[in-house]
N, C-alpha and C positions, 0 to 999 in steps of 0.2 A: 239364216239361222234363227230359230225360235228364241224368244227372250228367255225362256226357261232354261236354256243351255248357256246363257251368258253369265259371266262373273259379275259381282257387285260393281266393280269398277267400270265394266263395259255398260252396265245398265245406267250408271250415273252419266257417263259420257254420252250415250245415245239419247237419253232424255234431255240433257242440256242442249244438244244440237237440235233436237226436235223443237225446242222452245226458242232457238236462235240466240242463246246466251253465250257470251264469251266466258273463258275461264275466270277472268277478273270480275265479271258481273256475278257469277255464281259465288265466288269467294266473298264478295261483298255481302251477298244475301245470307250467307251462313257465318259471317263474321270470322273468316279465316283468311290466310294469305294464299296467293295463287299457287305457290309451291305445294301447299297442303292439298289443294284440289287436284293437282297433277299426281300427287301420291295416291289419292283416293282412286283416280281413274286408271292408274297403272297397277292397282291391286298391291301396293307396297305395304298396306296395313291389313293385318290379319283379323283383328278383333275390333270392331267399331263399338264405341260407347252408344248406348241407346239414345243419348242426347244428340249425337251426330246423325243417326238415322232419322230422328224426328226433324232436325233442322233441314236435312237434305230433302225429305219428303215434302215439307212445307215450301221450300225454295223452288222445287221442281214440280209441285202440284201433282204428286203421285202418292198413292197410299203407301204407308210403311210396309204393307204386306207385299208390295211389289219388290221393294229393295230386300226384304227378308227372304225372297224366293218362293213365297206362297203362290203367287199369281203370275201368269204369263201375260204381259201387257199387249195382247193382240187387238184389243179394242179399247173403248173408253171405260171399261168396267173397273179399271184400277185407278182412274183419275179420282183424286180426293173429292168425296162428297160429304160423308159423315163418318166420324170415328168415335170410338169410345175410349176414355181414359181409364186404364185399369191399374190399380196400385201394385207395385212389386213389394211383397212383404219380406222376401228374402230371410236372412237370419234375424232381422229386427223383430220378428214375431216370437222368437224363442223366449219361453218363460213368461209370456204375457198373453192375455186373451186376444184372439184375432176376430175383429168385428169390422163390419163395413163402415163404421163411424170413425175408425181410427184415422189419423193423419199420417201419411207416409212421405218419405223423402224422395222416392223415385216412382215413376209411372211409365207405362208403355201404352202407346196409342194403337188400338186395333180396329179393324174395319167394323162398322156398325152394321153387321150382317144378320142381326136377329139372334145370334148365338149368345148364350149367357156366360160371361167370364167375370167372376167376382174379384179375382186376384191372380197374381203370378209369383212364382218363386224361381230364383236362380238355381240351376243344377250345379253343384259344387264338387261332385265326385264322379266315379265311374261305375258305381254299383248298379245303375240302371241301363248301362250300355248293353246292346247297341240301340235300344229303343230311344232312350234319352241320354244325350251326351253332355260332357262337361261344357259349360257355357250356354247351353240351351235355356230357354225359359219354359217352365211348365205352367200351363194355364188351368186355374182351378174354378170349380163351382162349389161354393160353401154347402156342405151337407154333413150330417152327423154320422153317416154310415154309408158303406158301399157293398156291392155284391162281391162274393168270393172271386178273387183273381183280378179285380179292378185295381188300377193304380190310384194311390191316394197320398196326401200329405198328412203325416201324423205328428203331433206334438207330444214328446215324451220328456217329462220334467223340463229341463232347460235346453232341449235340442229339438230341431225340426228335421224330419227325414221323409224321403219319398220312397215308397215301397208298394208292392202288390200285397193286398190284404186278404187273409183267409181267416175265417172265424173257426176257432177250434175250442175244445172244452177247456175252460179255465182262462182263456185269454185270446190273443191274436197271434197268428203266425205271419210274420213279415218276410216277403220273399223278394230278392233282388233278381233282375233280369240277367245280370252278369253271373255266369255259373261259378266264378271263382269265390263268390261270397255265399256262405252258408245261411240257411233260413234262421230267423230269430223268433223265438217264442217269447212274447211279452205278456206277463200277468200282472195283476194289481200288486202282487207282492214284490215285483221287480222294480217298481218306481212309485214315486209319491203321487204322480198325476200322469194321465194319458188321455188324449182325446183326438179324434179324427177331425182334421181341419176341413178337408174337402176332397172331392174327386177330381182327378186330372182329366180334363175334357179336351185338351189340345196342347200344342207346344209350339214354340218359335225356335226354329233351327237356323243358326247363323251359317251362311255359306263360307266355305274355306277359301 
């Protein structure tokens, strides 16, 4: 079976065995007990904190992208070589300027593959399903504008939202991918401040 068809737990177990590590040895590397490792490998945990993914990738010398399901580890291409640490701005950016110089509490490590990712945000609702799902991370490139129909993160007063952007007379039309949500017309009269944070250029989807 190709790795791309494996669950996260199976990927952890297979990689541990490839390296000749016991459950106890892996548990020691990630500062957990052996029962927790068994739960990981049995897929008893649905949503893994990013810190756990990072610890597992370091302990097993595999890129986080492999555990995230981005890559099928059929060769050495997913073995950790270089990664980029990208800040997760989440809701902490609401109401405040978002700049590369800010210090954030949470980061995600992504493959240093030459692609530009300036920041990431948590998807906290279902308005962009099925493209972006609850729990996904949207990866951003900071830029002040996007083409019509492109997905972007927009800061409106004290909230941050992810929508497809359309330029219309008098403002912006924000469109959800989920058809149960109506488009929103945002004008300068509707809010004290509005600015486009960045274009969505990728996303991290967590395996179920």
